[in-house]
LOTIVO-522893 format. One line per 3 residues: number of its first residue (from 1); their letters; for each residue x negated, y negated, z of C-alpha. Coordinates in Angstrom, 2 decimals. Layout:
residues N
NUM> a> X,Y,Z; ...
***
This chain:
residues 83
1> mlt> 2.57,-49.21,-3.05; 5.30,-47.19,-1.42; 5.07,-43.93,0.46
4> qeq> 7.29,-41.07,-0.71; 9.77,-41.87,2.09; 9.84,-45.58,1.21
7> fde> 10.31,-44.81,-2.47; 13.21,-42.43,-1.75; 14.84,-45.10,0.42
10> fvn> 14.36,-47.72,-2.32; 15.81,-45.51,-5.07; 18.81,-44.53,-2.91
13> lvg> 19.46,-48.09,-1.73; 19.37,-49.58,-5.23; 20.96,-46.57,-6.95
16> lca> 18.28,-46.06,-9.60; 17.93,-42.89,-11.69; 14.94,-41.69,-13.70
19> edi> 15.28,-41.78,-17.49; 13.67,-39.26,-19.82; 12.28,-41.86,-22.21
22> etm> 8.73,-42.79,-23.19; 7.40,-46.08,-21.85; 4.46,-48.29,-22.72
25> gsi> 3.21,-47.87,-19.13; 2.60,-50.26,-16.28; -0.29,-52.67,-15.87
28> gap> -2.78,-52.49,-13.03; -1.50,-49.49,-11.07; -3.73,-48.60,-8.09
31> gfg> -6.16,-45.79,-8.86; -6.15,-46.41,-12.62; -8.40,-49.46,-12.83
34> fgc> -7.55,-52.47,-14.97; -5.21,-51.76,-17.88; -2.23,-49.55,-18.54
37> apa> -1.16,-46.58,-16.48; 1.59,-44.08,-17.33; 5.02,-45.06,-16.01
40> isf> 8.51,-43.60,-15.65; 11.55,-45.76,-16.31; 14.22,-45.93,-13.59
43> tlh> 17.50,-47.74,-14.33; 20.91,-48.53,-12.95; 23.82,-49.12,-15.34
46> adl> 26.80,-50.45,-13.45; 28.31,-53.91,-13.03; 24.70,-55.00,-12.68
49> yag> 21.74,-53.84,-14.74; 18.55,-53.07,-12.81; 15.38,-51.30,-13.73
52> ayv> 11.90,-50.41,-12.53; 8.81,-48.86,-14.04; 7.28,-46.36,-11.61
55> tsc> 3.74,-45.01,-11.67; 2.91,-42.08,-9.45; -0.56,-42.93,-8.17
58> pke> -3.24,-40.35,-7.42; -4.19,-39.60,-3.85; -7.78,-40.29,-2.97
61> gde> -9.79,-37.15,-3.67; -7.28,-35.65,-6.13; -9.49,-33.90,-8.67
64> fwp> -6.81,-33.07,-11.24; -5.76,-36.68,-11.71; -5.23,-38.52,-14.08
67> ted> -5.45,-36.08,-16.96; -2.71,-36.23,-19.58; -1.52,-32.69,-18.79
70> awk> -1.32,-33.49,-15.07; 0.64,-36.67,-15.81; 3.11,-34.77,-18.01
73> kvr> 3.72,-32.29,-15.18; 4.21,-35.07,-12.60; 6.50,-36.98,-15.01
76> rqv> 8.67,-33.93,-15.63; 8.97,-33.21,-11.89; 9.88,-36.83,-11.05
79> ieh> 12.52,-37.04,-13.80; 14.09,-33.74,-12.76; 14.18,-34.81,-9.10
82> yq> 15.56,-38.32,-9.63; 18.02,-37.87,-12.54
***
């Protein structure tokens, strides 16, 4: 689990960008229990190929999470910010 600041540092250091593609999700993300959680694909296409699946996890006490509509809003905001 990374904080927002740690995630920004990671993305900038590695040079990853969010992709607007559907994924099959990630397995075992904190706050989602056992099984799949929604994920956003981040990739780097250069001399080296790198990628990461990222799941934005709910904060403790967040009442709107994890509905499908809330996830779509978060996904759209993350992709717009990190493209």
